[in-house]
C-alpha positions as CSV (number, residue, x, y, z in Angstrom):
1,M,61.5,140.6,67.4
2,N,63.7,140.7,70.5
3,I,64.4,138.0,73.0
4,N,61.6,139.1,75.3
5,Q,59.0,138.9,72.5
6,L,60.4,135.5,71.4
7,A,60.2,134.1,74.9
8,T,56.7,135.5,75.4
9,G,55.5,134.0,72.1
10,I,56.8,130.6,72.9
11,A,55.5,130.8,76.5
12,N,52.0,131.7,75.2
13,Y,52.2,128.9,72.6
14,L,53.2,126.3,75.2
15,S,50.5,127.5,77.6
16,R,47.8,127.0,74.9
17,E,49.1,123.7,73.6
18,L,49.6,122.1,77.0
19,A,46.6,123.8,78.6
20,L,48.7,125.3,81.4
21,D,47.5,127.7,84.0
22,T,47.9,131.3,82.6
23,T,49.6,132.3,85.9
24,K,52.5,130.1,84.9
25,I,53.2,132.0,81.7
26,D,55.5,134.5,83.3
27,T,57.5,131.8,84.9
28,I,57.9,129.9,81.6
29,R,58.8,133.1,79.8
30,F,61.4,134.0,82.4
31,G,62.9,130.5,82.2
32,L,63.1,130.7,78.4
33,E,64.7,134.1,78.6
34,I,67.4,132.7,80.9
35,I,68.1,129.8,78.5
36,F,68.3,132.1,75.4
37,A,70.4,134.6,77.3
38,A,72.8,132.0,78.6
39,L,73.4,130.6,75.1
40,I,74.0,134.0,73.6
41,K,76.0,135.2,76.5
42,G,78.2,132.1,76.4
43,I,79.0,132.5,72.7
44,I,79.8,136.2,73.0
45,L,81.8,135.8,76.2
46,I,83.9,132.9,75.0
47,S,84.6,134.7,71.7
48,L,85.7,137.9,73.4
49,A,87.7,136.0,76.1
50,H,89.5,134.1,73.3
51,F,90.2,137.3,71.4
52,L,91.6,139.0,74.6
53,G,93.7,135.9,75.5
54,I,92.0,135.3,78.9
55,L,89.8,132.4,77.9
56,P,90.8,129.9,80.8
57,E,90.3,132.6,83.4
58,V,86.9,133.8,82.1
59,V,85.6,130.2,81.7
60,F,86.6,129.4,85.3
61,A,85.1,132.6,86.6
62,M,81.9,132.0,84.6
63,V,81.5,128.5,86.0
64,C,82.2,129.6,89.6
65,G,79.8,132.6,89.3
66,A,77.0,130.9,87.3
67,I,76.6,127.9,89.6
68,Y,76.6,130.0,92.7
69,R,74.1,132.4,91.1
70,L,71.8,129.5,90.2
71,L,71.7,128.4,93.9
72,S,71.8,131.8,95.7
73,G,69.6,134.0,93.4
74,G,70.2,137.8,93.2
75,A,69.5,141.0,91.4
76,H,68.7,141.1,87.7
77,C,68.6,143.8,85.1
78,D,65.1,144.4,83.6
79,G,66.2,144.3,80.0
80,Y,68.0,141.5,78.1
81,W,70.7,143.5,76.5
82,R,71.4,145.3,79.8
83,C,71.7,142.0,81.5
84,L,73.9,140.6,78.8
85,T,76.2,143.6,78.9
86,L,76.6,143.6,82.6
87,G,77.2,139.8,82.7
88,V,79.8,139.9,79.9
89,L,81.6,142.9,81.5
90,T,81.6,141.1,84.9
91,Y,83.2,137.9,83.7
92,L,85.7,139.6,81.4
93,G,86.6,141.9,84.3
94,A,87.1,138.9,86.6
95,G,89.3,137.2,84.0
96,E,91.4,140.3,83.4
97,L,91.9,140.8,87.2
98,G,92.9,137.2,87.5
99,I,95.5,137.2,84.8
100,Y,97.0,140.6,85.7
101,L,96.9,140.4,89.5
102,G,97.6,136.7,89.9
103,P,101.4,136.9,89.3
104,Y,101.7,139.6,92.0
105,L,100.0,137.5,94.7
106,S,102.0,134.9,96.7
107,T,100.4,131.5,97.2
108,D,100.0,132.1,100.9
109,L,98.3,135.4,100.3
110,L,95.9,133.9,97.8
111,V,95.1,131.1,100.2
112,Y,94.3,133.6,102.9
113,A,92.1,135.6,100.5
114,L,90.2,132.4,99.5
115,L,89.7,131.4,103.1
116,T,88.7,134.9,104.2
117,G,86.3,135.1,101.3
118,Y,84.8,131.8,102.1
119,L,84.1,132.8,105.7
120,L,82.5,136.1,104.6
121,F,80.4,134.3,101.9
122,F,79.3,131.7,104.4
123,V,77.9,134.5,106.7
124,C,76.3,136.2,103.7
125,V,74.5,133.0,102.6
126,L,73.1,132.5,106.1
127,I,71.8,136.1,106.2
128,W,70.5,136.7,102.6
129,V,70.2,133.6,100.5
130,P,68.0,133.0,98.6
131,G,68.0,136.4,96.9
132,E,64.7,137.3,95.3
133,V,64.6,136.8,91.5
134,P,61.9,137.9,89.0
135,Y,58.7,135.7,89.1
136,K,60.0,133.5,91.9
137,K,59.1,134.1,95.5
138,F,60.8,132.1,98.2
139,T,58.1,132.0,100.8
140,S,58.5,128.4,102.2
141,I,61.0,128.1,105.1
142,S,62.0,124.7,103.9
143,E,62.7,126.0,100.4
144,R,64.8,128.9,101.7
145,S,66.7,126.5,104.0
146,M,67.4,124.2,101.0
147,F,68.9,127.0,99.0
148,K,71.0,128.1,101.9
149,I,72.3,124.5,102.4
150,L,73.0,124.0,98.7
151,S,74.8,127.4,98.5
152,L,77.0,126.5,101.5
153,I,77.8,123.1,100.1
154,Y,78.7,124.7,96.8
155,L,81.0,127.3,98.5
156,S,82.8,124.5,100.3
157,L,83.4,122.6,96.9
158,W,84.4,125.9,95.3
159,L,87.0,126.6,98.0
160,G,88.5,123.1,97.6
161,V,88.6,123.2,93.8
162,S,90.1,126.7,93.9
163,I,92.9,125.7,96.1
164,I,93.7,122.7,93.9
165,V,93.6,124.9,90.8
166,M,95.8,127.4,92.4
167,H,98.5,124.8,93.3
168,Y,98.3,122.6,90.2
169,V,97.0,124.7,87.4
170,N,97.3,128.4,87.6
171,P,96.7,130.9,90.4
172,S,95.2,133.4,87.9
173,L,92.2,131.0,87.5
174,A,91.6,130.8,91.2
175,L,91.7,134.6,91.6
176,A,89.3,135.1,88.7
177,G,86.9,132.6,90.3
178,L,87.2,134.5,93.6
179,V,86.3,137.8,91.9
180,A,83.3,136.2,90.3
181,V,82.1,134.8,93.6
182,I,82.6,138.1,95.3
183,I,80.5,139.9,92.7
184,Q,77.7,137.2,92.9
185,T,77.7,137.6,96.7
186,I,77.2,141.3,96.3
187,S,74.4,140.8,93.9
188,Y,72.1,139.1,96.4
189,S,72.9,141.5,99.2
190,P,70.7,144.6,99.9
191,P,73.4,147.0,98.7
192,G,73.8,144.8,95.6
193,Y,70.2,145.2,94.6
194,K,70.6,149.0,94.8
195,I,73.8,148.8,92.7
196,I,72.2,146.7,90.0
197,F,69.2,149.0,89.9
198,L,71.5,152.0,89.3
199,L,73.5,150.2,86.7
200,D,70.3,149.0,85.0
201,N,69.0,152.6,84.8
202,L,72.4,153.7,83.5
203,L,72.3,151.1,80.7
204,A,68.7,151.8,79.9
205,G,69.7,154.9,78.0
206,L,71.9,152.7,75.7
207,F,69.5,149.8,75.2
208,K,65.8,150.8,74.7
209,E,64.0,147.7,75.8
210,R,60.6,146.9,77.3
211,R,59.1,143.8,78.8
212,C,56.3,142.4,76.7
213,P,52.9,141.9,78.4
214,V,52.7,138.2,79.3
215,N,49.5,137.6,77.5
216,E,50.4,139.6,74.4
217,T,50.2,137.4,71.2
218,E,52.3,137.6,68.2
219,H,51.1,139.5,65.1
């Protein structure tokens, strides 16, 4: 049984026991998949980051990117293992870039990069957030406005924390976080959806997965 089947089985069980509307099963299943995926991804990512000696950078990048993604939405791979692979490679890549490029960037240059990034991300949020996610349509103007505002507040906090981390902890962490935020911004842009779609198809040949019908019961 894969994670999709497990989430589907639990979603169907909860729907029956709690007498939920069957139209909510997809939403429940998707939420369960995210929870299971986050747990597994976290364990794998932290283990690999520790092995590679880039744990602080990867953890900071993961926190920066994950919170931003929660608020802004964005493209997803269709299969769990594809999503896991892409997520792990993204944060490991951000950590590696942070630790190897950090020493070559002056403090002033990194501050300029953070400020420039912040301004660009601000504009992107106003234009594209919230990005569409599976089984969740943002049709209400008030709901869309709320996610825009929350994303902008988060970016302001991220900028402040990154500057503090750069000065008092390690510039490599701030750079890794910047890379993660850049990647997340791309993921909810129109070109980002196309890129994720292409990468998803590329990985599909490696991981043969299918989504289980939402009303399929366990045997």
